[in-house]
C-alpha positions, 0 to 999 in steps of 0.5 A, spaced: 502 580 514 497 573 514 490 574 514 486 575 521 492 578 524 491 585 530 496 587 534 490 590 538 487 583 539 493 579 541 495 584 547 498 578 551 505 577 553 509 572 548 515 571 553 511 571 560 508 564 559 510 561 566 513 555 568 507 551 568 503 544 563 500 550 560 493 548 563 496 542 568 500 545 573 507 541 575 504 535 578 507 534 585 513 530 586 510 526 593 504 524 596 508 527 603 510 533 600 503 536 597 501 543 598 497 544 603 496 552 601 489 550 600 484 549 605 480 542 605 473 544 604 474 547 598 476 541 595 470 536 593 470 530 596 469 526 590 471 526 583 469 520 580 471 514 584 477 518 585 480 523 592 483 530 591 487 531 596 489 538 594 489 542 588 496 543 585 494 548 580 489 552 576 489 553 568 485 556 562 481 550 562 479 548 570 483 547 575 488 540 577 487 535 583 492 531 586 488 525 587 488 517 591 486 512 586 483 508 591 481 502 588 488 502 584 491 504 591 495 509 586 496 518 587 494 520 580 492 526 577 485 529 575 484 535 570 477 539 571 474 542 566 469 548 569 463 547 566 463 555 565 467 552 559 465 552 552 468 544 553 463 542 558 458 547 556 456 547 549 454 538 547 458 538 540 464 542 545 463 537 550 463 530 546 468 532 543 472 533 548 471 526 551 472 524 546 480 526 545 480 525 551 478 517 550 482 517 544 489 519 548 486 513 553 488 508 547 496 511 547 500 508 551 508 511 550 513 513 555 513 519 553 506 521 553 502 522 559 498 516 561 490 518 562 486 511 566 480 514 565 474 519 563 468 522 565 464 528 568 461 530 575 457 535 576 456 538 570 464 538 569 469 534 565 475 531 568 480 527 566 485 522 570 491 521 569 498 520 570 502 523 576 509 524 574 514 526 578 518 532 576 517 539 573 516 543 567 522 542 562 522 548 561 525 549 568 529 545 567 532 548 560 533 555 565 540 550 569 543 551 561 544 543 560 549 541 555 546 542 548 547 535 547 542 533 553 538 538 550 537 534 544 535 528 547 530 531 552 526 533 546 529 528 541 524 523 547 519 529 548 518 529 540 517 521 540 511 522 544 509 527 538 510 521 533 507 517 537 500 521 538 501 523 530 501 515 529 494 515 533 491 520 528 491 526 534 495 533 534 498 536 540 496 544 537 500 546 543 507 545 544 512 548 548 516 547 554 512 548 559 508 543 557 513 538 557 515 534 563 521 532 566 522 526 571 527 525 576 528 519 573 529 522 567 524 521 563 520 526 559 514 527 558 509 529 554 503 533 557 496 537 554 492 535 550 487 539 552 486 542 544 489 535 540 484 534 535 485 529 529 488 532 522 487 531 515 492 533 510 489 535 503 482 534 503 484 527 505 482 523 511 488 518 513 484 515 518 478 510 517 474 513 522 476 520 526 476 519 533 474 526 533 471 532 531 475 535 524 473 543 526 477 547 529 476 545 537 473 553 538 471 555 531 475 561 528 480 561 534 487 562 535 489 556 538 496 555 541 502 560 545 503 565 539 511 564 541 511 557 538 505 557 534 505 556 526 504 560 519 498 556 518 496 558 526 497 564 526 492 564 519 487 560 522 487 554 517 486 547 518 492 545 521 495 536 521 501 534 525 506 539 520 504 543 526 506 540 531 513 539 529 513 548 528 512 548 535 516 543 538 521 546 532 520 552 535 521 551 542 528 546 540 531 553 536 530 557 543 533 551 547 539 549 543 540 558 541 538 561 548 535 565 543 528 565 539 528 564 533 523 569 531 523 576 532 519 577 538 518 585 539 511 584 538 505 580 536 505 583 530 512 582 529 512 575 532 506 574 526 510 577 521 516 574 522 513 567 523 509 568 516 515 570 512 520 564 515 525 571 518 528 566 522 534 569 525 541 566 526 544 563 532 548 568 537 556 567 535 557 563 542 552 557 541 556 551 540 551 547 537 553 543 530 551 547 524 549 540 522 543 540 527 540 547 527 539 545 519 535 539 521 531 544 525 530 550 521 528 546 515 522 545 521 521 552 521 520 552 514 512 557 512 509 551 508 507 545 511 510 541 505 517 544 506 517 541 513 519 533 514 515 530 511 512 526 519 515 527 526 519 519 526 523 523 519 526 530 524 527 526 529 532 521 525 535 527 521 536 529 528 539 523 532 544 522 526 546 530 526 546 530 533 552 524 532 558 524 535 563 522 529 566 515 530 574 518 531 574 523 537 571 516 540 576 512 536 581 517 539 579 517 546 580 509 547 587 509 544 588 514 551 585 511 555 589 504 554 594 508 554 592 511 561 591 504 563 598 500 561 603 507 564 599 506 571 598 499 570 603 495 574 601 488 572 594 485 570 588 485 575 584 478 576 580 478 571 574 473 571 572 468 565 571 469 558 565 467 555 567 464 548 561 465 545 560 473 547 564 475 541 560 470 536 554 473 539 557 481 537 558 479 530 552 482 529 555 489 531 559 490 524 553 489 522 548 494 525 549 499 530 548 506 531 552 508 525 548 504 519 542 506 524 543 513 523 546 512 516 539 509 514 535 514 518 537 519 514 537 516 508 530 516 509 530 523 512 532 525 505 527 522 500 522 527 500 516 523 498 510 522 503 510 514 504 519 514 506 518 516 513 512 510 515 516 505 512 522 507 516 518 507 523 516 499 521 522 498 519 527 499 524 523 495 530 523 489 525 531 490 523 532 490 531 528 485 532 532 480 526 539 483 529 537 480 536 535 474 534 540 472 530 544 474 537 541 468 539 542 463 534 549 465 532 550 464 540 546 458 540 550 455 536 556 457 539 555 453 545 551 447 541 560 446 539 563 449 546 559 443 549 560 438 543 552 437 542 552 436 534 558 432 531 563 436 526 558 437 519 552 438 523 554 444 526 559 447 521 552 445 517 549 450 522 555 455 523 554 456 514 547 458 516 548 463 521 553 466 517 550 466 511 544 469 514 548 475 517 550 477 510 544 477 508 542 482 513 548 486 512 548 487 505 541 488 506 542 493 511 549 497 507 543 498 501 538 501 505 544 506 507 544 508 501 537 508 498 533 512 494 525 512 493 525 505 490 528 502 495 525 505 501 519 503 496 521 496 497 524 496 505 519 493 508 518 486 504 525 486 504 525 486 511 521 481 510 524 476 506 531 476 511 533 468 513 528 465 518 533 464 524 530 458 527 532 453 520 539 454 522 537 450 528 533 444 525 538 439 522 532 437 517 532 444 514 540 445 513 543 445 506 549 439 507 556 443 507 559 437 503 562 437 496 558 436 490 561 431 487 567 429 492 563 429 498 569 432 502 567 437 508 569 445 505 574 448 509 573 453 515 573 460 511 572 458 504 564 459 503 564 466 507 566 471 499 562 467 496 557 468 502 558 475 501 557 475 494 550 471 493 547 476 499 549 483 495 546 479 489 539 478 493 540 484 496 540 487 489 534 483 488 529 484 493 530 491 493 529 490 486 535 495 482 536 492 477 542 496 476 545 493 481 543 486 478 546 486 473 553 488 475 553 483 482 550 477 477 556 477 474 561 475 479 557 469 481 555 466 475 562 466 473 562 462 482 557 458 481 560 452 477 566 451 481 562 451 489 564 445 492 558 446 497 551 443 493 546 447 499 550 454 496 550 452 488 543 452 489 543 458 492 546 461 488 542 457 481 536 461 483 539 467 485 542 467 477 535 464 476 531 470 479 536 475 476 535 474 470 528 474 470 528 481 473 534 483 467 528 480 462 532 473 460 526 469 460 529 463 457 536 463 461 531 464 468 528 458 467 533 454 465 538 456 471 531 455 476 530 448 473 538 447 474 538 448 482 530 446 482 534 439 480 540 439 485 536 441 489 533 435 489 538 430 488 542 432 493 535 432 497 535 439 500 527 440 500 526 448 502 530 450 497 527 446 492 519 447 494 524 455 494 526 454 487 520 450 484 515 456 487 518 462 483 519 457 477 512 455 476 510 462 477 515 463 471 512 458 468 505 460 468 507 467 466 510 466 460 504 461 457 507 454 459 502 449 459 498 446 466 500 439 465 507 442 466 507 447 471 502 442 476 507 436 475 512 440 478 508 443 483 505 436 485 513 434 486 514 441 490 508 438 495 511 432 496 518 435 498 513 440 503 510 434 507 516 431 508 516 436 513 522 440 511 519 446 509 518 453 513 511 456 513 513 462 509 516 455 503 509 453 504 505 460 503 509 461 498 507 454 494 501 455 495 500 462 493 504 458 485 500 453 486 493 457 486 496 463 480 497 456 477 490 454 477 487 461 476 490 462 470 488 456 466 481 458 469 481 453 475 477 457 480 475 452 485 483 450 485 484 457 485 481 459 491 482 452 495 489 455 495 489 461 496 484 460 502 489 454 505 494 460 504 491 466 508 490 461 513 497 457 513 499 466 514 494 468 518 495 463 523 503 462 523 506 468 521 501 474 523 495 478 519 500 483 517 506 479 515 508 481 507 506 474 505 500 475 509 498 479 505 499 478 498 495 471 499 490 475 501 490 479 494 490 473 491 483 470 493 480 477 493 482 476 485 480 469 485 473 472 488 473 476 483 474 473 477 469 468 481 464 473 481 463 472 488 462 480 490 462 480 497 466 476 499 472 480 493 469 486 497 470 485 504 477 481 502 479 487 499 476 492 505 481 487 510 487 488 506 487 496 506 487 496 512 492 490 514 497 494 508 496 501 512 499 497 519 503 493 516 507 499 509 503 505 512 498 509 510 502 513 505 505 507 502 505 506 494 502 499 496 496 501 500 494 506 495 494 500 490 490 495 494 485 502 494 484 503 487 484 495 486 478 495 492 475 501 488 476 497 480 472 490 485 467 495 486 466 498 479 465 491 477 460 489 482 456 494 480 457 498 487 458 505 484 456 508 489 462 513 492 467 510 488 466 516 482 469 521 489 473 515 492 477 515 485 478 522 484 482 522 490 487 516 489 492 520 483 494 526 489 495 521 493 500 517 489 503 523 487 504 525 494 506 517 496 510 518 491 511 524 487 509 528 480 513 521 476 510 516 479 506 511 476 499 510 480 498 517 477 496 514 470 492 508 473 488 512 479 486 515 472 484 510 468 481 507 474 477 514 474 475 513 468 472 506 470 468 508 475 466 515 470 464 509 465 460 505 470 456 512 471 455 513 464 459 519 465 462 517 458 465 523 456 468 524 463 471 518 463 474 519 455 477 526 459 480 521 464 483 516 459 486 521 456 489 525 461 492 518 464 495 517 457 499 523 456 501 522 464 504 516 461 507 519 454 510 525 458 513 520 464 516 515 460 516 517 452 512 511 448 510 506 451 505 500 449 502 500 455 498 508 452 496 503 447 491 500 452 489 507 455 488 510 446 484 503 446 480 504 452 478 513 451 475 510 444 471 505 447 468 511 452 468 515 445 463 510 442 459 510 448 458 517 448 456 517 440 462 521 438 464 516 433 468 520 429 474 521 435 473 514 438 475 512 431 481 516 432 483 514 438 482 506 436 488 508 430 492 511 435 491 504 439 494 501 433 500 505 431 501 505 439 502 498 439 505 497 433 511 502 435 512 499 440 512 491 438 514 492 433 521 488 433 519 483 439 518 477 434 514 472 437 513 473 444 510 480 443 503 476 438 499 476 444 501 483 445 500 485 439 494 481 437 490 485 444 491 491 441 488 489 434 482 485 439 480 493 441 481 497 435 477 491 431 472 493 436 471 500 435 471 499 427 465 495 429 461 500 432 464 505 427 462 502 421 469 500 418 468 494 417 473 493 412 479 495 416 474 490 420 476 484 415 482 486 415 485 487 422 481 480 424 485 476 419 491 479 422 490 477 429 487 470 427 495 469 423 498 472 430 494 467 434 497 461 430 503 463 432 502 463 439 496 460 442 494 463 449 490 457 453 485 464 455 480 466 451 482 471 446 480 465 441 473 465 443 474 473 443 477 473 436 471 468 433 466 473 437 469 479 434 468 474 427 461 473 427 459 481 429 463 483 422 460 477 418 452 478 420 454 486 418 455 484 411 450 480 410 453 472 411 450 469 416 453 462 415 459 464 417 457 468 422 454 461 425 460 457 424 464 463 429 459 464 433 460 455 435 467 456 435 468 460 439 463 456 444 468 450 443 473 453 445 470 455 452 467 448 452 474 445 451 477 449 455 473 450 461 474 458 461 469 462 465 467 468 461 459 468 461 458 475 457 463 472 452 458 466 452 451 470 451 456 474 446 456 467 443 449 464 444 446 470 440 450 472 434 449 464 434 441 464 435 441 470 431 445 467 425 440 461 425 434 465 425 436 470 419 438 463 415 431 462 415 433 455 422 428 460 426 425 454 430 433 453 432 434 460 434 429 461 438 432 455 442 440 458 442 436 465 445 432 461 449 439 458 452 443 466 451 437 469 456 437 463 461 445 463 462 445 471 461 440 471 468 445 467 473 451 471 470 453 477 474 457 482 472 454 486 466 447 482 468 443 487 464 447 487 459 447 480 457 440 480 459 437 484 454 442 482 449 440 475 449 432 478 450 434 482 443 435 476 440 429 471 442 423 477 441 427 476 433 427 469 433 419 468 437 418 474 431 420 468 426 415 463 427 410 467 429 411 465 437 409 472 440 408 468 447 415 467 447 417 474 446 413 477 450 416 472 457 423 475 454 421 482 454 418 480 461 426 479 462 428 485 461 422 488 467 425 484 471 432 485 470 431 493 468 438 497 466 442 500 473 445 506 470 450 505 478 451 498 474 451 497 466 451 505 463 455 502 460 452 498 456 453 498 447 449 502 443 448 496 439 444 493 444 441 498 446 439 498 439 438 491 438 433 491 444 428 497 441 428 493 434 426 487 437 421 491 440 419 496 434 418 490 430 413 486 435 409 492 436 410 492 428 407 485 427 402 486 432 399 492 427 402 497 428 404 502 423 410 503 419 412 510 421 411 509 428 416 503 427 422 509 424 419 515 428 420 510 434 427 508 432 429 515 429 427 518 438 433 511 440 437 516 445 443 515 440 447 521 441 451 521 434 449 513 432 445 515 426 450 508 423 446 504 428 439 507 427 439 506 419 442 499 419 437 497 424 431 501 421 434 497 414 434 491 416 426 491 419 424 492 413 427 486 411 422 483 416 417 478 412 
């Protein structure tokens, strides 16, 4: 039995629920028919600006009056909560009640009672709301309407609940008595007097709760017992799924005309609800089992086993209640036969609009059967994000279908009027037809959606063809033969359009198996296609398919052919769209800046001719920004990304997928520019935009949240980051299931957050947990080597050098195993992994292995030399190794090489530049050129002071070298000045906690050396070094003591 249930404490009659709207009784049917049983003298003169006409009921919370609104000349209902109620007297409860009503006032939905005004009068709270001409749903149910009518009414009420849930409100007391069926058939949910905002798994789903997240009455069992959920009986926290349970109890009762649980007594009811003991429906119930099966799921004891949302429940209910198609068809045949038998001669008919059939072609692709199939497919996906996606995608599909009908009708009308020449009309018809094929293919895939398809559904729908293109002659491809110039025969394009559409739908939903299957027929047909526009689209799809299937060379060939064909034929928009993909792929593959820029500039010229859409322009701007960002042209990248954001916001809307993607580009670029305010502001807006576009539990939304947290770490603003990061793994699992890839990367983010806070062992544990998750989900994987490297780095910082070296060796093994068959294409990836291993080898004093690794990395870089900063990283590692081995000349050479590479390639890498300058300075003063060493060290310090990310770390490294170089020259004042900069930029544990122990030791060594130069005793120096707060870093301490002894 559930906790806190006592039969004596709940002595109410379960069956005695009166036919009223809970605390809001039935509104009177009209102003002239108001009940006059209560003397006017008992009515207040006014409630706010409203004039009470009659009291139409009393409930536990107070009274409800019919009233007149003189300002807007309308009849309303006013709920007045008595000051004797806790909601009116307790300040917190009072404020909560007001907030609840104001939150409900913001909700506009035909199936939710409208709230017009909220206020207080004479200590009471009043809520002015819509006056509904109707009667309670339970009174209507007493007439035993057909079961389909019952489902229809409850579905309408359910839509009201779903709208409330979307506004972060839950009802807490749904029952037929709290629903009104108006005389015009509208069904309205009333009495949100117990409503509050939900919490799910301890994670607040709204950015700021509009209501108090605690129960309305502390410790009270809220709701009507006959409909209460198990969690309500137990007094546990509740959310929208409790409303779903209340709803399903009421619906089962209405359909079966019997309660789903044993109501012999309060105790037996509570027990049967808490154990899930649902009674079988009576034998004479005519409701299909498939309908009751949907309702039964909503009665599950565990909330997580119910439907993911009200919307998911309603979709499944609609699909289950839909009549089979064949009885309707049979009825149609019978009706037709009857018409033929009894009609002697055809009646006069009105002229038929010849364009009706053209517009109605959409019905084959979008109808109630297909809508129901998609609803059922999404409802069957037992992941948190799926219902939200369908809730957002369905109206977009509706809107596109309406737009297509209009476009088809316009094209037909133009043909009937002979407004355009035959060629132009053919081009327009082909455009409309191709768009319908795209829509039909996508709808077909959505009707069989699995999790991956549902995850991409919003983006897939956003990528459907823009239909205004079909009416713009300048943007249409000519429907002529590519070689002979002959017109394509009518209908010739249809089968090819259908093949291409199927492949495009597979690409949009990233179904690699389908891509591999469907690209074959398109490839077989592409060379024989006589329509140049269609041929370009096929080539482009084939290029994208090759890329998705891992054949980068083939992808580049097909896209290049598509681009040159489009350019030669003057097809500006297909050319721009193809170049956008081509430049993106070439950038990823490491093609030179000049090649990508050439293609991009030609596409921009085509764009300027005015022959491309907003979507094409935003895509091209993003591709140019990605190209510039990859080649470290950050100002140019920022300019293009900002243009894409502005254009997308103005023309497509802030919520459009392309606009959100452009904003993500802009945030990333701002981060690279160390403009942290701009980056964090953009990420915050992105997360909010993603909540609206994709839903709060969609992987894209959670991923953007993780990006925002990563940006906060980089910006050094880590207050609350660890706590926020702790919630991400559970959020990804709720969204995508226990094998979600996002869980792995959220654990890695949590590790980064712990590193930033100085919790090194916790960080190492996070990276190890992510590593284990990745291997469990995917088996051996190159990505695992990165997590091993992160774990090794965290263990170095924790001082566990033995464990750090073991993790580094694991990283090396995993990288080599994963990449041993990949050839030159994997050289960059392997070099990156070995760089991580080399860093740990140097930190743990495995210098011989470090030397071997540096040689191998050098050779790998020669095979595939990217234009990024990896060459400089290798040179810095080599300089560090040379200094450890005592070869100052070699160290100086490699440090200078690193600086030269950064300068020649205009690379922005502040920390890397400071490291190289500090190493050059150290090598110079150690080799006897102390004056030059001091100058170089001071340059490093000046550069460190203007960096943002890891500024304290950079300042410490450079200041240590200034001190040591100043000692070698005897300029102790310069050493004092350098140490003063360290004081001016103190170590910030929230930002720079993860400083390499070597740097800490270097600075301590510099301070001690300066003290020694001023007469400090050698014994004090040794004691200070030994007392360094570097647990298990005896290697570093010994190294610096030895170096100190060698000082003059």
